[in-house]
All heavy atoms as a GROMACS GRO file, in nm:
protein
  628
    1MET      N    1   9.202   9.166   2.609
    1MET     CA    2   9.296   9.179   2.501
    1MET      C    3   9.321   9.041   2.440
    1MET      O    4   9.365   8.948   2.508
    1MET     CB    5   9.427   9.239   2.554
    1MET     CG    6   9.527   9.266   2.447
    1MET     SD    7   9.656   9.374   2.508
    1MET     CE    8   9.791   9.260   2.514
    2GLU      N    9   9.295   9.027   2.313
    2GLU     CA   10   9.314   8.901   2.243
    2GLU      C   11   9.452   8.897   2.180
    2GLU      O   12   9.499   8.995   2.124
    2GLU     CB   13   9.207   8.883   2.138
    2GLU     CG   14   9.068   8.869   2.196
    2GLU     CD   15   8.965   8.849   2.087
    2GLU    OE1   16   9.005   8.817   1.973
    2GLU    OE2   17   8.847   8.863   2.117
    3ILE      N   18   9.514   8.780   2.187
    3ILE     CA   19   9.646   8.759   2.129
    3ILE      C   20   9.636   8.642   2.033
    3ILE      O   21   9.587   8.535   2.070
    3ILE     CB   22   9.751   8.730   2.237
    3ILE    CG1   23   9.765   8.848   2.332
    3ILE    CG2   24   9.886   8.701   2.172
    3ILE    CD1   25   9.855   8.821   2.450
    4ASP      N   26   9.682   8.662   1.910
    4ASP     CA   27   9.683   8.555   1.810
    4ASP      C   28   9.807   8.470   1.831
    4ASP      O   29   9.918   8.510   1.797
    4ASP     CB   30   9.681   8.615   1.670
    4ASP     CG   31   9.662   8.509   1.564
    4ASP    OD1   32   9.637   8.393   1.599
    4ASP    OD2   33   9.670   8.544   1.444
    5LEU      N   34   9.792   8.350   1.888
    5LEU     CA   35   9.906   8.265   1.919
    5LEU      C   36   9.958   8.191   1.795
    5LEU      O   37  10.073   8.148   1.793
    5LEU     CB   38   9.867   8.163   2.027
    5LEU     CG   39   9.834   8.222   2.163
    5LEU    CD1   40   9.791   8.112   2.259
    5LEU    CD2   41   9.951   8.298   2.220
    6LEU      N   42   9.876   8.177   1.691
    6LEU     CA   43   9.919   8.106   1.572
    6LEU      C   44  10.003   8.195   1.480
    6LEU      O   45  10.093   8.147   1.414
    6LEU     CB   46   9.798   8.052   1.495
    6LEU     CG   47   9.720   7.943   1.566
    6LEU    CD1   48   9.599   7.903   1.483
    6LEU    CD2   49   9.808   7.822   1.591
    7ASN      N   50   9.973   8.324   1.477
    7ASN     CA   51  10.042   8.416   1.388
    7ASN      C   52  10.105   8.528   1.470
    7ASN      O   53  10.059   8.642   1.467
    7ASN     CB   54   9.947   8.474   1.284
    7ASN     CG   55   9.882   8.365   1.202
    7ASN    OD1   56   9.950   8.275   1.154
    7ASN    ND2   57   9.750   8.371   1.188
    8ALA      N   58  10.210   8.496   1.542
    8ALA     CA   59  10.275   8.596   1.628
    8ALA      C   60  10.357   8.693   1.543
    8ALA      O   61  10.414   8.656   1.441
    8ALA     CB   62  10.366   8.526   1.728
    9ASP      N   63  10.362   8.818   1.585
    9ASP     CA   64  10.438   8.920   1.517
    9ASP      C   65  10.588   8.897   1.542
    9ASP      O   66  10.634   8.897   1.657
    9ASP     CB   67  10.398   9.059   1.569
    9ASP     CG   68  10.468   9.172   1.498
    9ASP    OD1   69  10.510   9.150   1.382
    9ASP    OD2   70  10.478   9.281   1.555
   10PRO      N   71  10.670   8.874   1.438
   10PRO     CA   72  10.812   8.845   1.458
   10PRO      C   73  10.889   8.958   1.523
   10PRO      O   74  10.984   8.934   1.598
   10PRO     CB   75  10.866   8.816   1.318
   10PRO     CG   76  10.755   8.829   1.224
   10PRO     CD   77  10.632   8.868   1.298
   11VAL      N   78  10.851   9.082   1.496
   11VAL     CA   79  10.920   9.197   1.557
   11VAL      C   80  10.896   9.199   1.706
   11VAL      O   81  10.987   9.222   1.787
   11VAL     CB   82  10.872   9.328   1.491
   11VAL    CG1   83  10.934   9.447   1.560
   11VAL    CG2   84  10.902   9.328   1.342
   12GLN      N   85  10.774   9.172   1.747
   12GLN     CA   86  10.740   9.170   1.888
   12GLN      C   87  10.804   9.050   1.958
   12GLN      O   88  10.851   9.060   2.071
   12GLN     CB   89  10.589   9.166   1.907
   12GLN     CG   90  10.543   9.176   2.050
   12GLN     CD   91  10.392   9.172   2.063
   12GLN    OE1   92  10.322   9.143   1.967
   12GLN    NE2   93  10.344   9.200   2.181
   13GLU      N   94  10.810   8.935   1.889
   13GLU     CA   95  10.872   8.815   1.948
   13GLU      C   96  11.020   8.837   1.973
   13GLU      O   97  11.075   8.791   2.072
   13GLU     CB   98  10.852   8.696   1.853
   13GLU     CG   99  10.716   8.636   1.859
   13GLU     CD  100  10.693   8.550   1.981
   13GLU    OE1  101  10.781   8.471   2.018
   13GLU    OE2  102  10.587   8.567   2.044
   14GLN      N  103  11.088   8.906   1.880
   14GLN     CA  104  11.233   8.928   1.895
   14GLN      C  105  11.264   9.018   2.012
   14GLN      O  106  11.366   9.004   2.078
   14GLN     CB  107  11.289   8.988   1.764
   14GLN     CG  108  11.439   9.000   1.764
   14GLN     CD  109  11.509   8.864   1.770
   14GLN    OE1  110  11.455   8.764   1.729
   14GLN    NE2  111  11.628   8.864   1.824
   15SER      N  112  11.175   9.112   2.042
   15SER     CA  113  11.202   9.207   2.151
   15SER      C  114  11.170   9.148   2.288
   15SER      O  115  11.208   9.206   2.389
   15SER     CB  116  11.122   9.335   2.129
   15SER     OG  117  10.983   9.305   2.139
   16MET      N  118  11.100   9.035   2.293
   16MET     CA  119  11.063   8.974   2.421
   16MET      C  120  11.182   8.900   2.482
   16MET      O  121  11.279   8.866   2.413
   16MET     CB  122  10.948   8.876   2.401
   16MET     CG  123  10.819   8.943   2.361
   16MET     SD  124  10.688   8.825   2.330
   16MET     CE  125  10.649   8.779   2.497
   17ASN      N  126  11.173   8.874   2.610
   17ASN     CA  127  11.272   8.794   2.681
   17ASN      C  128  11.274   8.654   2.620
   17ASN      O  129  11.173   8.603   2.576
   17ASN     CB  130  11.236   8.788   2.830
   17ASN     CG  131  11.339   8.715   2.913
   17ASN    OD1  132  11.396   8.616   2.870
   17ASN    ND2  133  11.360   8.762   3.034
   18LYS      N  134  11.391   8.589   2.620
   18LYS     CA  135  11.403   8.458   2.558
   18LYS      C  136  11.315   8.351   2.624
   18LYS      O  137  11.280   8.254   2.560
   18LYS     CB  138  11.549   8.411   2.558
   18LYS     CG  139  11.606   8.386   2.696
   18LYS     CD  140  11.750   8.344   2.686
   18LYS     CE  141  11.810   8.315   2.823
   18LYS     NZ  142  11.946   8.273   2.814
   19LEU      N  143  11.275   8.370   2.748
   19LEU     CA  144  11.189   8.274   2.817
   19LEU      C  145  11.042   8.306   2.800
   19LEU      O  146  10.955   8.221   2.824
   19LEU     CB  147  11.224   8.268   2.966
   19LEU     CG  148  11.365   8.223   2.998
   19LEU    CD1  149  11.389   8.229   3.148
   19LEU    CD2  150  11.390   8.082   2.948
   20LYS      N  151  11.007   8.428   2.757
   20LYS     CA  152  10.868   8.470   2.741
   20LYS      C  153  10.815   8.448   2.600
   20LYS      O  154  10.698   8.466   2.574
   20LYS     CB  155  10.852   8.617   2.777
   20LYS     CG  156  10.892   8.651   2.918
   20LYS     CD  157  10.789   8.605   3.016
   20LYS     CE  158  10.830   8.651   3.158
   20LYS     NZ  159  10.734   8.609   3.257
   21ARG      N  160  10.902   8.411   2.505
   21ARG     CA  161  10.860   8.390   2.367
   21ARG      C  162  10.772   8.265   2.357
   21ARG      O  163  10.777   8.179   2.446
   21ARG     CB  164  10.982   8.373   2.277
   21ARG     CG  165  11.067   8.494   2.269
   21ARG     CD  166  11.185   8.472   2.176
   21ARG     NE  167  11.279   8.584   2.190
   21ARG     CZ  168  11.410   8.572   2.186
   21ARG    NH1  169  11.465   8.454   2.166
   21ARG    NH2  170  11.486   8.677   2.202
   22LEU      N  171  10.697   8.254   2.248
   22LEU     CA  172  10.613   8.136   2.227
   22LEU      C  173  10.698   8.010   2.216
   22LEU      O  174  10.666   7.906   2.271
   22LEU     CB  175  10.527   8.153   2.102
   22LEU     CG  176  10.417   8.257   2.113
   22LEU    CD1  177  10.345   8.268   1.980
   22LEU    CD2  178  10.319   8.219   2.222
   23VAL      N  179  10.808   8.020   2.143
   23VAL     CA  180  10.904   7.911   2.133
   23VAL      C  181  11.034   7.961   2.192
   23VAL      O  182  11.097   8.052   2.137
   23VAL     CB  183  10.926   7.866   1.988
   23VAL    CG1  184  11.030   7.756   1.980
   23VAL    CG2  185  10.795   7.822   1.927
   24GLN      N  186  11.074   7.906   2.306
   24GLN     CA  187  11.192   7.955   2.374
   24GLN      C  188  11.318   7.921   2.294
   24GLN      O  189  11.327   7.816   2.232
   24GLN     CB  190  11.204   7.891   2.513
   24GLN     CG  191  11.092   7.929   2.606
   24GLN     CD  192  11.105   7.863   2.741
   24GLN    OE1  193  11.198   7.787   2.766
   24GLN    NE2  194  11.010   7.888   2.827
   25GLY      N  195  11.413   8.013   2.295
   25GLY     CA  196  11.538   7.991   2.225
   25GLY      C  197  11.645   8.085   2.278
   25GLY      O  198  11.616   8.190   2.333
   26PRO      N  199  11.771   8.049   2.258
   26PRO     CA  200  11.881   8.131   2.309
   26PRO      C  201  11.903   8.256   2.225
   26PRO      O  202  11.867   8.262   2.108
   26PRO     CB  203  12.001   8.038   2.302
   26PRO     CG  204  11.969   7.946   2.189
   26PRO     CD  205  11.821   7.926   2.193
   27ASP      N  206  11.962   8.358   2.286
   27ASP     CA  207  11.998   8.481   2.215
   27ASP      C  208  12.144   8.474   2.166
   27ASP      O  209  12.187   8.560   2.090
   27ASP     CB  210  11.982   8.602   2.305
   27ASP     CG  211  11.836   8.632   2.335
   27ASP    OD1  212  11.752   8.600   2.249
   27ASP    OD2  213  11.808   8.687   2.441
   28SER      N  214  12.218   8.374   2.211
   28SER     CA  215  12.359   8.363   2.173
   28SER      C  216  12.374   8.285   2.043
   28SER      O  217  12.283   8.212   2.002
   28SER     CB  218  12.438   8.295   2.285
   28SER     OG  219  12.382   8.168   2.311
   29PHE      N  220  12.488   8.302   1.978
   29PHE     CA  221  12.514   8.235   1.850
   29PHE      C  222  12.664   8.231   1.826
   29PHE      O  223  12.743   8.297   1.894
   29PHE     CB  224  12.444   8.311   1.737
   29PHE     CG  225  12.476   8.458   1.731
   29PHE    CD1  226  12.581   8.505   1.654
   29PHE    CD2  227  12.400   8.548   1.802
   29PHE    CE1  228  12.611   8.640   1.650
   29PHE    CE2  229  12.428   8.684   1.796
   29PHE     CZ  230  12.534   8.728   1.720
   30PHE      N  231  12.702   8.148   1.728
   30PHE     CA  232  12.840   8.143   1.685
   30PHE      C  233  12.854   8.231   1.562
   30PHE      O  234  12.760   8.247   1.485
   30PHE     CB  235  12.883   8.000   1.651
   30PHE     CG  236  12.902   7.914   1.772
   30PHE    CD1  237  12.801   7.834   1.820
   30PHE    CD2  238  13.023   7.914   1.840
   30PHE    CE1  239  12.818   7.755   1.931
   30PHE    CE2  240  13.040   7.835   1.952
   30PHE     CZ  241  12.938   7.756   1.998
   31MET      N  242  12.972   8.290   1.542
   31MET     CA  243  12.993   8.376   1.426
   31MET      C  244  13.133   8.357   1.371
   31MET      O  245  13.225   8.320   1.444
   31MET     CB  246  12.971   8.522   1.463
   31MET     CG  247  13.049   8.572   1.579
   31MET     SD  248  12.994   8.737   1.626
   31MET     CE  249  13.073   8.752   1.785
   32ASP      N  250  13.147   8.376   1.240
   32ASP     CA  251  13.277   8.377   1.174
   32ASP      C  252  13.330   8.517   1.177
   32ASP      O  253  13.262   8.612   1.134
   32ASP     CB  254  13.263   8.331   1.029
   32ASP     CG  255  13.243   8.181   1.016
   32ASP    OD1  256  13.289   8.108   1.107
   32ASP    OD2  257  13.184   8.137   0.916
   33VAL      N  258  13.451   8.535   1.228
   33VAL     CA  259  13.513   8.667   1.240
   33VAL      C  260  13.640   8.667   1.155
   33VAL      O  261  13.723   8.578   1.167
   33VAL     CB  262  13.546   8.702   1.386
   33VAL    CG1  263  13.612   8.837   1.397
   33VAL    CG2  264  13.420   8.696   1.472
   34LYS      N  265  13.652   8.768   1.068
   34LYS     CA  266  13.769   8.779   0.981
   34LYS      C  267  13.871   8.875   1.042
   34LYS      O  268  13.838   8.987   1.080
   34LYS     CB  269  13.731   8.831   0.844
   34LYS     CG  270  13.846   8.832   0.745
   34LYS     CD  271  13.808   8.898   0.615
   34LYS     CE  272  13.743   8.796   0.525
   34LYS     NZ  273  13.720   8.848   0.390
   35CYS      N  274  13.993   8.826   1.053
   35CYS     CA  275  14.103   8.907   1.109
   35CYS      C  276  14.141   9.018   1.010
   35CYS      O  277  14.160   8.991   0.892
   35CYS     CB  278  14.223   8.819   1.138
   35CYS     SG  279  14.366   8.907   1.200
   36PRO      N  280  14.153   9.144   1.056
   36PRO     CA  281  14.188   9.252   0.963
   36PRO      C  282  14.334   9.250   0.917
   36PRO      O  283  14.369   9.309   0.816
   36PRO     CB  284  14.160   9.378   1.044
   36PRO     CG  285  14.166   9.337   1.185
   36PRO     CD  286  14.124   9.193   1.190
   37GLN      N  287  14.421   9.178   0.991
   37GLN     CA  288  14.562   9.175   0.954
   37GLN      C  289  14.595   9.065   0.855
   37GLN      O  290  14.655   9.089   0.751
   37GLN     CB  291  14.649   9.162   1.079
   37GLN     CG  292  14.649   9.284   1.165
   37GLN     CD  293  14.741   9.271   1.285
   37GLN    OE1  294  14.791   9.163   1.314
   37GLN    NE2  295  14.763   9.381   1.354
   38CYS      N  296  14.555   8.940   0.887
   38CYS     CA  297  14.596   8.827   0.802
   38CYS      C  298  14.481   8.770   0.720
   38CYS      O  299  14.499   8.675   0.644
   38CYS     CB  300  14.660   8.717   0.886
   38CYS     SG  301  14.546   8.640   1.003
   39GLN      N  302  14.359   8.825   0.732
   39GLN     CA  303  14.240   8.787   0.656
   39GLN      C  304  14.196   8.641   0.680
   39GLN      O  305  14.124   8.586   0.599
   39GLN     CB  306  14.264   8.808   0.506
   39GLN     CG  307  14.302   8.949   0.468
   39GLN     CD  308  14.197   9.052   0.507
   39GLN    OE1  309  14.080   9.027   0.495
   39GLN    NE2  310  14.242   9.166   0.558
   40SER      N  311  14.239   8.578   0.788
   40SER     CA  312  14.192   8.442   0.819
   40SER      C  313  14.062   8.450   0.897
   40SER      O  314  14.032   8.550   0.963
   40SER     CB  315  14.298   8.366   0.901
   40SER     OG  316  14.311   8.424   1.027
   41VAL      N  317  13.982   8.345   0.888
   41VAL     CA  318  13.850   8.342   0.950
   41VAL      C  319  13.853   8.251   1.072
   41VAL      O  320  13.904   8.139   1.065
   41VAL     CB  321  13.743   8.292   0.850
   41VAL    CG1  322  13.609   8.280   0.916
   41VAL    CG2  323  13.737   8.386   0.731
   42SER      N  324  13.802   8.300   1.185
   42SER     CA  325  13.796   8.222   1.310
   42SER      C  326  13.652   8.218   1.359
   42SER      O  327  13.574   8.312   1.334
   42SER     CB  328  13.883   8.286   1.418
   42SER     OG  329  14.015   8.296   1.376
   43THR      N  330  13.614   8.111   1.426
   43THR     CA  331  13.482   8.099   1.484
   43THR      C  332  13.484   8.147   1.628
   43THR      O  333  13.567   8.103   1.707
   43THR     CB  334  13.434   7.953   1.478
   43THR    OG1  335  13.434   7.909   1.343
   43THR    CG2  336  13.295   7.939   1.535
   44VAL      N  337  13.391   8.238   1.660
   44VAL     CA  338  13.386   8.299   1.793
   44VAL      C  339  13.242   8.290   1.844
   44VAL      O  340  13.148   8.305   1.766
   44VAL     CB  341  13.430   8.448   1.786
   44VAL    CG1  342  13.418   8.516   1.920
   44VAL    CG2  343  13.573   8.458   1.735
   45PHE      N  344  13.226   8.265   1.974
   45PHE     CA  345  13.096   8.262   2.038
   45PHE      C  346  13.054   8.406   2.069
   45PHE      O  347  13.136   8.486   2.110
   45PHE     CB  348  13.102   8.178   2.165
   45PHE     CG  349  12.970   8.151   2.229
   45PHE    CD1  350  12.867   8.090   2.158
   45PHE    CD2  351  12.945   8.189   2.359
   45PHE    CE1  352  12.744   8.066   2.217
   45PHE    CE2  353  12.824   8.165   2.419
   45PHE     CZ  354  12.722   8.103   2.349
   46SER      N  355  12.927   8.439   2.050
   46SER     CA  356  12.882   8.577   2.068
   46SER      C  357  12.890   8.624   2.214
   46SER      O  358  12.909   8.742   2.238
   46SER     CB  359  12.738   8.592   2.020
   46SER     OG  360  12.652   8.515   2.102
   47HIS      N  361  12.880   8.532   2.309
   47HIS     CA  362  12.888   8.569   2.449
   47HIS      C  363  13.017   8.510   2.512
   47HIS      O  364  13.015   8.451   2.619
   47HIS     CB  365  12.769   8.515   2.525
   47HIS     CG  366  12.639   8.585   2.491
   47HIS    ND1  367  12.580   8.579   2.368
   47HIS    CD2  368  12.561   8.666   2.565
   47HIS    CE1  369  12.469   8.649   2.367
   47HIS    NE2  370  12.455   8.704   2.486
   48ALA      N  371  13.128   8.524   2.440
   48ALA     CA  372  13.256   8.469   2.485
   48ALA      C  373  13.298   8.530   2.617
   48ALA      O  374  13.281   8.649   2.641
   48ALA     CB  375  13.363   8.493   2.380
   49GLN      N  376  13.355   8.447   2.705
   49GLN     CA  377  13.397   8.492   2.837
   49GLN      C  378  13.548   8.506   2.848
   49GLN      O  379  13.600   8.542   2.953
   49GLN     CB  380  13.345   8.397   2.944
   49GLN     CG  381  13.196   8.395   2.953
   49GLN     CD  382  13.146   8.299   3.060
   49GLN    OE1  383  13.222   8.216   3.111
   49GLN    NE2  384  13.020   8.310   3.094
   50THR      N  385  13.619   8.475   2.740
   50THR     CA  386  13.763   8.490   2.737
   50THR      C  387  13.803   8.573   2.615
   50THR      O  388  13.724   8.588   2.522
   50THR     CB  389  13.836   8.354   2.731
   50THR    OG1  390  13.793   8.285   2.613
   50THR    CG2  391  13.805   8.269   2.852
   51ILE      N  392  13.926   8.620   2.613
   51ILE     CA  393  13.975   8.696   2.499
   51ILE      C  394  13.994   8.602   2.382
   51ILE      O  395  14.054   8.496   2.396
   51ILE     CB  396  14.107   8.767   2.535
   51ILE    CG1  397  14.085   8.869   2.645
   51ILE    CG2  398  14.168   8.833   2.413
   51ILE    CD1  399  14.211   8.933   2.696
   52CYS      N  400  13.942   8.638   2.266
   52CYS     CA  401  13.952   8.556   2.145
   52CYS      C  402  14.063   8.611   2.057
   52CYS      O  403  14.059   8.728   2.019
   52CYS     CB  404  13.821   8.554   2.070
   52CYS     SG  405  13.686   8.488   2.166
   53LEU      N  406  14.162   8.528   2.025
   53LEU     CA  407  14.276   8.568   1.943
   53LEU      C  408  14.273   8.500   1.809
   53LEU      O  409  14.216   8.391   1.794
   53LEU     CB  410  14.407   8.532   2.014
   53LEU     CG  411  14.430   8.591   2.153
   53LEU    CD1  412  14.556   8.534   2.214
   53LEU    CD2  413  14.440   8.742   2.145
   54CYS      N  414  14.334   8.563   1.710
   54CYS     CA  415  14.348   8.503   1.578
   54CYS      C  416  14.447   8.386   1.588
   54CYS      O  417  14.547   8.395   1.659
   54CYS     CB  418  14.399   8.608   1.479
   54CYS     SG  419  14.432   8.543   1.314
   55GLY      N  420  14.418   8.279   1.519
   55GLY     CA  421  14.504   8.159   1.525
   55GLY      C  422  14.638   8.180   1.458
   55GLY      O  423  14.737   8.119   1.496
   56ASN      N  424  14.646   8.269   1.358
   56ASN     CA  425  14.770   8.288   1.283
   56ASN      C  426  14.858   8.398   1.343
   56ASN      O  427  14.975   8.375   1.371
   56ASN     CB  428  14.740   8.322   1.137
   56ASN     CG  429  14.674   8.206   1.064
   56ASN    OD1  430  14.687   8.092   1.106
   56ASN    ND2  431  14.602   8.237   0.959
   57CYS      N  432  14.802   8.517   1.360
   57CYS     CA  433  14.884   8.633   1.397
   57CYS      C  434  14.864   8.679   1.542
   57CYS      O  435  14.923   8.778   1.582
   57CYS     CB  436  14.859   8.747   1.302
   57CYS     SG  437  14.691   8.812   1.309
   58LYS      N  438  14.776   8.612   1.617
   58LYS     CA  439  14.750   8.646   1.759
   58LYS      C  440  14.691   8.787   1.777
   58LYS      O  441  14.710   8.848   1.880
   58LYS     CB  442  14.877   8.632   1.845
   58LYS     CG  443  14.942   8.496   1.838
   58LYS     CD  444  14.849   8.388   1.882
   58LYS     CE  445  14.918   8.252   1.879
   58LYS     NZ  446  14.827   8.142   1.863
   59PHE      N  447  14.618   8.837   1.678
   59PHE     CA  448  14.548   8.963   1.688
   59PHE      C  449  14.423   8.943   1.774
   59PHE      O  450  14.355   8.840   1.763
   59PHE     CB  451  14.508   9.011   1.546
   59PHE     CG  452  14.438   9.144   1.545
   59PHE    CD1  453  14.508   9.262   1.559
   59PHE    CD2  454  14.300   9.150   1.531
   59PHE    CE1  455  14.444   9.383   1.556
   59PHE    CE2  456  14.235   9.272   1.528
   59PHE     CZ  457  14.307   9.388   1.541
   60VAL      N  458  14.389   9.038   1.861
   60VAL     CA  459  14.273   9.027   1.947
   60VAL      C  460  14.147   9.049   1.864
   60VAL      O  461  14.127   9.156   1.807
   60VAL     CB  462  14.280   9.130   2.063
   60VAL    CG1  463  14.153   9.123   2.146
   60VAL    CG2  464  14.400   9.104   2.149
   61LEU      N  465  14.060   8.947   1.855
   61LEU     CA  466  13.938   8.956   1.776
   61LEU      C  467  13.819   9.002   1.859
   61LEU      O  468  13.737   9.079   1.811
   61LEU     CB  469  13.906   8.821   1.712
   61LEU     CG  470  14.007   8.769   1.612
   61LEU    CD1  471  13.967   8.629   1.565
   61LEU    CD2  472  14.021   8.862   1.494
   62ALA      N  473  13.808   8.954   1.984
   62ALA     CA  474  13.693   8.990   2.067
   62ALA      C  475  13.735   8.994   2.213
   62ALA      O  476  13.818   8.916   2.259
   62ALA     CB  477  13.582   8.887   2.049
   63LEU      N  478  13.672   9.088   2.286
   63LEU     CA  479  13.696   9.104   2.428
   63LEU      C  480  13.566   9.080   2.504
   63LEU      O  481  13.460   9.124   2.462
   63LEU     CB  482  13.746   9.246   2.460
   63LEU     CG  483  13.881   9.284   2.401
   63LEU    CD1  484  13.904   9.432   2.419
   63LEU    CD2  485  13.990   9.206   2.469
   64PRO      N  486  13.571   9.011   2.618
   64PRO     CA  487  13.449   8.989   2.696
   64PRO      C  488  13.403   9.119   2.762
   64PRO      O  489  13.483   9.196   2.810
   64PRO     CB  490  13.491   8.885   2.801
   64PRO     CG  491  13.638   8.899   2.812
   64PRO     CD  492  13.687   8.946   2.678
   65ARG      N  493  13.271   9.141   2.762
   65ARG     CA  494  13.216   9.264   2.820
   65ARG      C  495  13.094   9.233   2.908
   65ARG      O  496  12.995   9.305   2.905
   65ARG     CB  497  13.174   9.361   2.710
   65ARG     CG  498  13.290   9.423   2.639
   65ARG     CD  499  13.360   9.522   2.731
   65ARG     NE  500  13.469   9.588   2.665
   65ARG     CZ  501  13.594   9.582   2.705
   65ARG    NH1  502  13.627   9.512   2.809
   65ARG    NH2  503  13.686   9.647   2.639
   66GLY      N  504  13.099   9.126   2.984
   66GLY     CA  505  12.990   9.095   3.075
   66GLY      C  506  12.879   9.016   3.009
   66GLY      O  507  12.844   8.911   3.056
   67GLY      N  508  12.825   9.062   2.897
   67GLY     CA  509  12.721   8.991   2.824
   67GLY      C  510  12.780   8.943   2.692
   67GLY      O  511  12.851   8.844   2.685
   68LYS      N  512  12.752   9.019   2.587
   68LYS     CA  513  12.807   8.985   2.457
   68LYS      C  514  12.953   9.030   2.448
   68LYS      O  515  12.993   9.128   2.510
   68LYS     CB  516  12.726   9.053   2.346
   68LYS     CG  517  12.591   8.993   2.327
   68LYS     CD  518  12.524   9.050   2.203
   68LYS     CE  519  12.390   8.983   2.181
   68LYS     NZ  520  12.324   9.037   2.062
   69ALA      N  521  13.029   8.957   2.368
   69ALA     CA  522  13.169   8.996   2.346
   69ALA      C  523  13.176   9.113   2.252
   69ALA      O  524  13.098   9.125   2.158
   69ALA     CB  525  13.247   8.877   2.289
   70LYS      N  526  13.271   9.204   2.277
   70LYS     CA  527  13.289   9.321   2.191
   70LYS      C  528  13.395   9.290   2.088
   70LYS      O  529  13.509   9.255   2.123
   70LYS     CB  530  13.329   9.441   2.274
   70LYS     CG  531  13.344   9.567   2.194
   70LYS     CD  532  13.370   9.686   2.281
   70LYS     CE  533  13.381   9.810   2.195
   70LYS     NZ  534  13.404   9.928   2.277
   71LEU      N  535  13.361   9.304   1.960
   71LEU     CA  536  13.455   9.276   1.854
   71LEU      C  537  13.554   9.391   1.839
   71LEU      O  538  13.520   9.506   1.864
   71LEU     CB  539  13.382   9.253   1.721
   71LEU     CG  540  13.291   9.132   1.717
   71LEU    CD1  541  13.217   9.126   1.585
   71LEU    CD2  542  13.370   9.005   1.738
   72ALA      N  543  13.675   9.358   1.795
   72ALA     CA  544  13.778   9.459   1.776
   72ALA      C  545  13.746   9.543   1.652
   72ALA      O  546  13.672   9.501   1.563
   72ALA     CB  547  13.914   9.392   1.759
   73ILE      N  548  13.802   9.662   1.647
   73ILE     CA  549  13.780   9.754   1.535
   73ILE      C  550  13.844   9.694   1.409
   73ILE      O  551  13.956   9.649   1.413
   73ILE     CB  552  13.839   9.892   1.567
   73ILE    CG1  553  13.765   9.953   1.686
   73ILE    CG2  554  13.830   9.985   1.446
   73ILE    CD1  555  13.825  10.082   1.736
   74GLY      N  556  13.770   9.696   1.302
   74GLY     CA  557  13.821   9.649   1.174
   74GLY      C  558  13.787   9.504   1.142
   74GLY      O  559  13.815   9.457   1.034
   75THR      N  560  13.727   9.432   1.237
   75THR     CA  561  13.691   9.293   1.212
   75THR      C  562  13.555   9.286   1.142
   75THR      O  563  13.466   9.363   1.173
   75THR     CB  564  13.684   9.211   1.342
   75THR    OG1  565  13.592   9.274   1.430
   75THR    CG2  566  13.819   9.203   1.408
   76ALA      N  567  13.544   9.196   1.048
   76ALA     CA  568  13.417   9.170   0.981
   76ALA      C  569  13.363   9.038   1.034
   76ALA      O  570  13.439   8.945   1.064
   76ALA     CB  571  13.438   9.162   0.831
   77TRP      N  572  13.231   9.027   1.047
   77TRP     CA  573  13.173   8.906   1.101
   77TRP      C  574  13.042   8.872   1.030
   77TRP      O  575  12.980   8.957   0.968
   77TRP     CB  576  13.149   8.917   1.252
   77TRP     CG  577  13.042   9.016   1.285
   77TRP    CD1  578  13.052   9.150   1.295
   77TRP    CD2  579  12.905   8.986   1.315
   77TRP    NE1  580  12.933   9.207   1.329
   77TRP    CE2  581  12.841   9.108   1.342
   77TRP    CE3  582  12.831   8.868   1.323
   77TRP    CZ2  583  12.706   9.115   1.374
   77TRP    CZ3  584  12.698   8.876   1.355
   77TRP    CH2  585  12.637   8.999   1.380
   78ARG      N  586  13.006   8.741   1.039
   78ARG     CA  587  12.876   8.695   0.991
   78ARG      C  588  12.828   8.584   1.083
   78ARG      O  589  12.908   8.511   1.141
   78ARG     CB  590  12.882   8.647   0.848
   78ARG     CG  591  12.962   8.520   0.831
   78ARG     CD  592  12.954   8.468   0.692
   78ARG     NE  593  13.035   8.344   0.686
   78ARG     CZ  594  13.073   8.288   0.575
   78ARG    NH1  595  13.038   8.338   0.461
   78ARG    NH2  596  13.145   8.179   0.580
   79ARG      N  597  12.697   8.574   1.096
   79ARG     CA  598  12.638   8.475   1.184
   79ARG      C  599  12.648   8.336   1.119
   79ARG      O  600  12.620   8.322   1.000
   79ARG     CB  601  12.492   8.511   1.208
   79ARG     CG  602  12.428   8.432   1.316
   79ARG     CD  603  12.288   8.484   1.343
   79ARG     NE  604  12.230   8.409   1.451
   79ARG     CZ  605  12.151   8.460   1.542
   79ARG    NH1  606  12.121   8.586   1.538
   79ARG    NH2  607  12.103   8.385   1.637
   80LYS      N  608  12.686   8.236   1.198
   80LYS     CA  609  12.694   8.100   1.147
   80LYS      C  610  12.559   8.032   1.154
   80LYS      O  611  12.475   8.067   1.236
   80LYS     CB  612  12.794   8.017   1.227
   80LYS     CG  613  12.936   8.037   1.189
   80LYS     CD  614  13.019   7.929   1.249
   80LYS     CE  615  13.099   7.870   1.136
   80LYS     NZ  616  13.189   7.770   1.173
   81GLY      N  617  12.537   7.934   1.070
   81GLY     CA  618  12.413   7.859   1.075
   81GLY      C  619  12.303   7.929   1.000
   81GLY      O  620  12.326   8.000   0.904
   82ASN      N  621  12.180   7.911   1.047
   82ASN     CA  622  12.066   7.969   0.975
   82ASN      C  623  12.020   8.095   1.036
   82ASN      O  624  12.029   8.142   1.132
   82ASN     CB  625  11.951   7.871   0.967
   82ASN     CG  626  11.917   7.807   1.101
   82ASN    OD1  627  11.978   7.838   1.201
   82ASN    ND2  628  11.825   7.718   1.097
   0.00000   0.00000   0.00000
């Protein structure tokens, strides 16, 4: 079975383990989360291990769930960086 190492399929690369990819990289990222109550934006880590609260109104934005953090209902988010 031949594998083209120069032109790897991006869909297949994304589904592989982070250590088995051609270029190793983390699966975690930072994201901007908008509070549904006061509309302020906070930066949250995708694999947060503590409860993330809004800086203004103390609304719970994300809860830890072993791996990735679970966002609260009604929060909008976007990935930071590229």
